[in-house]
N, C-alpha and C positions, 0 to 999 in steps of 0.2 A: 233202486239205488235213487236218494233223491241229490239232486244236482244243484248247487249253488248258484245263484243267477243273480250277476251285480245288477243293482237297479242303476236305471238311466237318470241323470239328473241336467237340466239346464242350467248352464252357467252364462253372466251376461259381457258383454265385452267391445271392445274397439276394432276394427281394422286398423293395424300399425302402420298399412305401408305408404308410401310417398304419393298420393292420390289425395284430391282434393274432396274426394266425399267423405273420407273418415266413417265409415261405414257402421252403424248401432250393429250389433250381432249376437245373435242366439246358439250358443254352440253347447250340442249334446257332448257328456262327460260321462264316459263306463270304465269302471276298473283303472280307473288313473289317468285314461287317454282321452285324447279329444276325438269325438266321432263327428257326426254331420254340422255344416256350420250355416245356419239361416240369417237372413236378414231381418233385425227387431222391426216390428208391425207396430210396435207401438212408438217409433221413432218416425214423424212426419216429414221427413226427408228422405230417410233409408228406405220407409215406406215396405220394408218386406222382402227388396230387392237388393242382391249384390251379384259381382260378377263372379262368373263361372271358377275363375280361378281360387279365388277364397271361397267360395262352395265346395271346395273338393281340398282344403285346407289341412286335415288330416292326414291327406298324402304328402304333407310338405311336414309336418309335427312328426311323424310317424315311421319318418324316411329312414330307412337301413343307412346310409352317407352320412348323416348327421354327424358331427363332430361329438366327441364326449368324453375327451381326454385331454389334458396339455400336452404341446407336441414341442421336440427341437427339432430344427434341421440337422441333420449327419449328413447330408448331398450337397452337392454345389447349389446355387442359389437357381431356383425353379425345375429343378432335378424330379422334386417332390419325393423328396425321401426323408421321413423324421422318425422320430421312435418319441413314446412315451415318457414325462415325467413328470414328477410328484407337482402340484400346484404350487407348494411354499418354496420348489424350486425353480418353478418357471417366475414367477412372480419375485423372488429376487435377483434372480438372472435379469430382469427387466429395469430392475430397481438400479442395477450395480450398471448396466449398460448406459444408461440415463443421466447414471452419476457421473460416470466416465467420461462421456460425450463434454458435460456440461463444463468439467475440469480442465478439456482441452480448446474449446469455442466458448463457452458462455452456455447460460441456458436457451438462449436462442437457437442454439443448433437443436432443440428438440420441435418437434412437432407435431402435436396432437393431431389428427384427420379423421373426419368424422364425416356422415350426412344421414339421409333419411331411410335407414334400411328399417327405422322406427322413428314414426313421429312424434313419438313420448316423450311426455315434457323432461320426463326423469331420466328415462333412461338414454335419451341423443343426447341431451343438454349438459347433462353434469360433466363431462368430460372438460368442459370449458371452466369449472372450478378449480380442475388441477391446473390446467394451464396458466390460471392465474394465478391460483397460489405459489408456484413455482417460477414463473416468469417465461413461461414457453413460448416460441413462438404462437400468435393469436392465430385463428384459422378465418379468413373470410370467404364466406360462402358466396358462390356466384355462378356454379355449373343450371340454375334451371330457374328461378323467379326472376332476377334482378332487370332485366330487361321489359319483361311484361309488367312487375310492378312500378319500375320508374317511368314507364309510360302512362299506366293509369293516374298515379299520382300526379303527374305532369298537368293533367287538365282539372281532377278532383280536386285536389289535394289531400287524398284520405284513400284508404285500400280497404275500398268498402260500396257496398251499392245495395238495391234491391232485395229486398228475400227473396232467395233463388226459387224460392218454394211457389213464387208469383209466375213463372212461369206457366203454370198449370191455370193461371187468367189473364192471359196475354192472347191477342188478338192473332198474334204473326209471332213467330219464335225464331231467330236468326242465331245459329249457330255455329260462329267464325272462329276458323283456325282450331277446333280441336275434334277430336273423332268418339265421342263419349260412348258407343255402342263398344267400342273396344277397352275404353279406358277409365268413362267414367259414367257406368249405366244410370245414374240416377237422373243425372239429366234428361234423358230421354224418358225417366219415369214421368217426369212434368211435362216437359212438351207431348209427349204423346195423349197425356191428360186433357190435357189445354187442344187439340186436334181433335178425342173424342169428344167432350163435352161442349166446345164452343164452337169446333169447325175451323180452328185456326188451321192456317198453315206454317210451314214449317220449311225455312231457307239453311241452306247449309252451305259457307263458303270452305273452301279448301283444296289442295293441291292434286288430290286423285281422288278417285270413284271411292272412298273408303267404307265402310258397313253403314257408316253416318248417313253418308251424301246419298247411299242405297237409299233411305228412308225419305228423302226429302221431297217437298212438292216443287221448290225450288232449287236445284242445283247450281251452284256459284264455282265454275272449276277454273282455277285461275295458274297464273304462273306463281311459282316458289317466290318470296321475297317481295309480292307487286302490293300486298294489303293495302298499302299505304294510299296507291294510286286507285285504286278501287274506290275505297272509302273516299277521297278526294273528289273524283266522278259524281260520285253518290250525292254527295253534298252539291254539286256543282248543280245537279238538276234539282233537288231537293230548292235551289235559290230559285234557278231559272224559271222552274215553272209552280210558282206559289206555294209551294209545299214547306216550306221554311218556318216556324211560329218566332214574326216579328217580334212580337210582344213579349215572350220568353227570353227572345235573347237579348232583349234591351234590360231586362232587368236582373239575366243570370248568367251572361257572357260579358266579356272582358270589352272586346274588338270585334262583334258582328261584323260592321260596317267593311275593316282592312279584311276579315275571312271571307269575306264575298268577291269584295274583289282580288283579293289573291287566286280565287277560283275561277274566275273567269275565263282562264285558259286550261282549267283540268277539264277538260271535255271527255266525255262519252269515249271520242273516237280518240283523244290522245291516252286513256287510258286503256283501250282497246289494244294499240301496239305494245303498251309495257306489260298488260296481264293475259294477254291471248282470249279476253274473255271478249265477244261480241259486243258492240256497242248497244245494240238493240236491248241485248240482256241488262245488260247494266242499267238503262233506262227503266225497262221494266220493273227490274229490282230498286232502285231507287221509288218509283211508283209506288211498290206496295209497302216501303217502307213508311214514305209521307203521307199515302193515304188510310194508315192503320194507325191510328191513334195509341193505342196499347201494342207498340212493340219492344219486344225483349230480345235484347243483344247479349248472347252468354257467349263472350268474349274468351277463348281459349290460352294454353301457354303455346302450342306447337308454333302459330304465324310469328311471335315474336325470336324464335330460335334461330334468327337472321339477323347480320350486322345493323341493318336499321328496323331492329324490332321494336324499338320505344318509341319509335318515330310512328310506326302502323298502329298499334296497340293505340298511341295518344290520338292519332287521325280516326279510329275506329268508335273511341268513346267520345268524340265530338259530334258523332250523327244525332243521338240522342238530345245533343242538347240544340242542335240545329231544329230538331220537330219538336223539341219540349217534349217528348217521351218520358222525361224524369218526372212530369205533374202526376202521370198515373198511375194506378196499379196495373200491374203487369206491364210496363213500362220502364224503360231505359236503360242501362249496360250493367250488367255485372262482370265483374273477374273475379274476385276473394272479396271475404270476409274476414280478412287477417287483422285487420283494425281494434274491431269490437272487442276483444278477448282481453286487452289488456294488463297480462299478468304484470306479477312481480316477482324477478326470477333471481331476486338479488339470493336465496340461500341454495337453489339449484346449480345457477352457472357464478356464485360466489363473485357478482359483480361489486362488492362494497372492498376488496381486496385491492391496494393502491398499485401493485406493479403494472411496469408499462414494458411493451413490447412490440414488434414491429408485428403486422398481418398481413400473412401470407396468402398469396389467392388460389382457390382451393383449382379453379379450372387452368392456373398453371403450371400445375404439380410435376408436369413433363419438363420443362424450362428448369423450374427449381431444382429440381433430382438431378439435372446434370449441369448446374452452377451457373446458368443462366445471372448475372451480377444483377442485369435492370430488375428481374424476376425476385430474385431474394433480398430488394430493396437494400442494396449495398451492406447487407449484414453477413455472420458467418453462412457455412455451409449447413443445409440438413443432416445430421449424420445418425440421427433416431428418429424414429417414430411410432406411435401408439393408433391403429386405424381399426375404429369401431364404425358399424354400420353403413360399410360403403365398399365397393370392389373397384377402385381405381383402375387397376390393370385392365379393365374390360370397357369402363364408364367414360374414363375422362377423353377430354379429344388430345390429337396429337398423342394417339398413343405407341408412334414409336420411340417418342422421346420418353415417355411413363417408362416404357418397358427398360430402355436402357440406363435411365433413372434407378430404379430397381435392383438393377444386376449390379449395382456398385457392391463393392467389397466392404467399403468402408461405411457403408448404411446400414445401420440394427434397425429392423423393423419387426413390431410387434402386433400379430393382427387377432382380435379377437371377435369369432367369427362361428356360423352356423352350418357352414358347409365346407368344402375346401377348394374356395373359390382359389380364380388365376392370382387374386393379390396374395391370400393367405399362402397359395404354392410358392411366393418368393420370400414369405418371412422367415425370417430367423427362429422365433417362439409364436406358435399357435396356442389360444385358448376358446376351448368350447363357451358358444354363447345360449342363454335362454333365448325362447321367442314367447309373443306375447301374453300366451297363456301358462306361462309361467311366473311372469313378475305382476308385481303392482306397477300402475303408471295412470296416467291422464293423457286427456287427447282433446284435440280441438279440431272442428270441422274447418277448411279451408272453401270449400265451397256449397258451404250451410252456416248454421249458429249454433251449433250444437257445442257443449261440453259433456264429455262422455267419460265416463269410468272405464277402467280396464284392468280388474282385479286380478291377482295371479290362482288359476283355479285348477291347475295339475301340477305334481313335483315337476323339474326337468329332467330330464334322461341324464346316464352316467354321473358325470362330475360338472356338468354345465353350470355357469354362474351368469351373474346379472352385468351387465354394464356397470352399476351402482357399485356390486361387490368389488370389481375387478380397481375400478377406481379409488374406493378407499381404502382399499388391500397396499395400492400403487402410495397413494397417498400419507400411510403410515410409516412407509420404507423410505420413502423419500424425506420424510422430516415437514409434510405439507400439513397445517392446521386451517379449519374452520369450522363453525359449527356444523355446516352443511355436509360433513364428513361423519358425524358423529348420528346423522339420522337414518331411519330405514324407508326403504321406497315410500310404503305408508304414511309414512309423516312427512316427508315430501311433499305429496298430495295434498295431506291434511294442512300443510302449511302455505300452499298454492291458492288453496279453496281458500281458506281464510283473511289470508291478505289481501284477495281481493273484494272480501264481503258477500262468497257465494256460498258460504256455510261449511260445514264440516264434510270429511271422508266419510262417515257412517252416513250423513245426510244423503249425500250422493250415491250412497252405495242402495241407499231404498228408493231412491227416484230412479239412479240407473244413467240419466243424462239431464242436463239442463240446458233450454231454449233460453237462447240470450239476446235473440233478435232486436235490432233498435228498434224502435216506435217507427211509423212511417214516413212522418215529416226528415228526422233523422236520416233515415234508410234513401228516402229519395230525393234529399238536400232541398226542400221547401223551404226552408229559411236561409240557403243560398249554400253554396260549395263551402270548402274548408280552407280558405284563404279571408285575409283581413275584410277585404271590400265584400266576399260572399261570391265571387263572382268566377265560373268556369271560365279556364285559361284556356279558349283558342290558340292564343299564341305566347305557347311555354317559355319559360328562364330555364334551359337546361343546363346552365352550370349551376344553378343553385338547386338542383334534383332535391328531393325531399326522401327519396331513398339513402337508407345507413349505409353509405359507403366510404373507408379509410382514405376516399380522394375521388377523381374523374377518372374515367378511362376511357379509350379511346380516341375517337377524332369526334371528342366532343364539343371543340370548338367550331365543327363545321355543319353540323346539326342544323334542320331547316328552321326557319322563324317562323314558318307556319306548317299545319298539315301538309305534307305531301308526300312524294315518292323518292326517297335518299337513297340515289344510286353509287350507296356504298357495297352492296353484294357482291358476293363471287358469281359475275354474268361470265358465261359460257365464254369460251376462247375457240380460236380455230385448231390449237391443241388439246384443248379441253371441251369441247364439244357439248356435252351435256350438265345441267343443272340436278344434283342430287338430295333428296329429303333423307334423314336416317329416323323413319316414323317409330312410333311404338307399334309393338305388336298386340294381339287381343290375349295370348296366352300367357306371357311373361310381362312384367312389371320393371323397365328397367334391366338387370341381370337377375332379378328373383325370379323364381318357379324355373328356371330354365335347368334345376335339378330333376325335377318332378316328371315322370313318366307321360301324363296326362299332357301335362302342356310340350310337351316335347312331340307327343304323338298328334298334335293338332296343327302345331306350326311346321313340322317337317323337317325342313331345311334351310338354311339362308339362303335366302334370293332376292333376285332382283327385277322389279317390275318394269317391263319396259313396253313403249307403245309397238305394236308389230308394223308399223310403217320402219319405225326407226330400225328396228332389229332385222326386218328385210334387206335396210339398205347397207347391212355390216354382214350378213351373211350370218343371222343368227337365228338358228329354230327354239322353239321350247324346249326347256332343260339340259340348252347347250352352257357347259362351263365358262365362266367367263373370269375374264382380268380386269376389274375397276380399278382405275389409278386415280388418286390427284396429286398436287405437287408436294403432298406431306407422306404419302405412301399409297401401297397397293392390297389391295381384298381378292378374293376369288367369289364369286358367287353365281348360284343357278341362274339362267333367264326362266322367268315367267312373263309371257305376251299376255298385255294388260292393255286395254283401248283404253281404261279409263283417265287417263294422262294427256296433256297438253304435249306436242313433238317435243321433245327433246329434254323432257323431264323425265327423271326416274329415280325410284324410290324403292329403299330396301328397310324393312319393318324389322325393327327387334334388334336388341341388343344379345346378338348369340355368345357365346363363351369363344373366347381365340381359336379355343381347339376344334371348334364343331366346321371350321372353316378349311378349307383345303388349303393346305402352307403355312395354316397358326395363325393368321393375323384376320384380326375382329377388323369390325366396321369401323370402329373408331380409330383406325390408322390413318383414314382419307379427311379426318375431320380437323378443322384448326382450334387454334387454342389465345388468336391473338381476341385481347378486350372486345367486347362490345358498349359501345356510348350510352350512356353515361357513367354508368355503374355498373359496367361489369356485365359477366355472362360470357357462354358461350355460344357460337352461331353454330349449333348442331345441325341443323337443318339447311345448311349456306356454304353448298360446295359444289365447285364444278371439277368434272372428272372425264373421261374418256375411258372409252369401253371397247375391248375387243375379246374373240374368242381364245381362250385358254390354251 
C-alpha cells in the first residue's frame, strides 16, 4: 500500500522574542506544522547559531495547552474558570465594556497595555493605532531599556555604535553586565571567533559566575550596582599610567581635564571597597584595556537595571573615549543599534492622529491599578484594559500591588494570548493569539544591523487570530477610523519598507534580510559624536536626556555631574542584609517558554544562589526551602549553594510562574516599581532582602 509522505519545505523567518539578537531562522514545515528550527547560515550575525529554547520552538508552537478558542470568565477573578464563546460575541463584549467605561470616566479610563512578547513592528506596535484613534491612555514603555539607553545616549548622543560583528576583529572583548551564553548566544559566536582567529582575550564583568563568565579569560566579579565605581577606577588607572589617548580626548571629548581631575580620588582602592573586586585586579583589567587598541566593550542591559543604571552605562561608555578605542576596527563600545533603522510608523501606530491623552508608566501598573493618584497623573481610574504581548501579573515589579489591582471587580480586562498565563487567568475575556510563523511581520535587530522579514509559514491552530485582526475588529466596533485599519499585515510591511526607501515586501521576501550597517566613519563616530560640537559628553546633561520620555523620572536632579558610583541603590541593611539580583534563566525568556516541558526540565525549580559561607551562617543546606523577603513582599525559593558570588549577594534566575513557587508568590513580589532616573524604568536587579529557612 502506498503511503502519502508529505514533503518537508524550509521557510525563512526571524525570532520574534525580546532579545537583541533577532536571529534569522530557517524553519522546517511539514503537514502544516513547524518542525526543526535552525539559525540562518546566510545571515552574517546569526551565523547559523541560535539558542536551544528557540531551536525547540516546535515544542511551543505545537503545544497541547495553546489557547485556540475565545473564552469568557465564569468564576471569580483568578479562579481560572472560563467557558468558550464565539469570536463575534467576545469582540462585541470587549467593545461594549470599553464604551461603557468611556461613558463613565472618559476615554482615558481605557488603557491598552502591551510589550515585547513579539518584537514584530506590525503585531507589537499596531495597538497604538487604536489607542490614538480613541484617545485612550497611552502606554509609556519603561520596564526594560530606559536606564541603558538614556545612559548610552548621554555620552554619544546616538543609540548606535560599531558593527557588532567587529567583535570577531577585536583583540580584547569586554562583555559587561550581560550573560550572552544564556541570553544572547550570537555575542559569543563573534567573541569566540576573535579568540580562535586572533588570540583575543575575553573579559566578563558580572555579579555572579554566570555561564558566560565561565568562558572568560578575565573574570571580573563585582557586587550589584557598582559598575560605575569599577568604570571610574579603570579610567583613573588609564590617566594615571599614561594609557589615555590625550590627543583623541582633545578632539572628541567635552572636558577631559575636568574628568581627569574628578577621577583623582576614584582609585582602585576606593573601588575595591565598593565593588568587592581587589584593587590589583582592577589595575590589571585597566591595563589590559589601555594596552589593547582594539578593545570592544559589549555593554548589556543587566547592569543598568539598578537605580543608578543610567549613570553606570554612561561611565562604561566613557572608557573607549578615554582610550580612543572608537577609532579602531574592533574597538569602541556597543550597546544597541536601534537608531539606525529610522522607520516611519505613521501607518502602523497612527502617529498622524491628533488626539491627546496621558501617558501611563508601564512599570507602575501596580500603583496605577490600585488607584495611586500620582501614578494616574491626576486622571481617572483605569477601568478597562486590552493586553497583548505581555504577562504583567508575572513580570511587572511590585507584584503584590499588581495582583491587587487585577483583582478589582470594577476592572474589565481582555487578554490576547497564546497560553493561559497568570495575566490571562485574571481576565474577563481571553482571546487566542497566533505565533510568529502564523502571520506576516517585519523585524529589526537591536544587537545587530539586519532588517528581517517574518512571513506567514503555517495556518494557526483552531481559532487563533493575529494582533492586527483583533485591533481592526475592535476599531470597527468602536467607530475608530484610520487607513491603517484597512490594510493587511503584509501591506503594512510593504508600507514600512517603501516609506524608508528599502524596497518592497516582494523584494525583501526574495532577499530574506537587509544589512543596513552604517559605514565605518558613522558607526565609529570618526567625524564626531552626535552633538552640535561633535564631542562625547564626559559631563552629561541629565536634565536634558535624549531618551524619548514624557517627563523626567526618579531623583534626576541628584544625578552626578561626572561618571561616578551613584549611591542610590538599595544597599543592604541590618534588617535586609543581602543584595538580590533577579537574573534571566537560560531556558526561559521572561515568562515565555515557562510552559514547555523541555525548558522546565532544564531549569528544574525556582532556586536562590547563595554563597556557602553565607548559607552556613544561616544554618542553610543545599535544597532547603527558604523565605526570601524584601520590604515589598516575600517569596519561597530552594537554596542552591554557589561560590561564584561576592558575600552577601544572592541571585534568583528566571521568572517562574507564581504558581511554581510554594505559596504562589513569584520573584517580582520582591522588586520595586519606583522609577529610575532620568527616563524611568524598573530596578529589577536592585533589591535588598533577608533570608531564612522556611
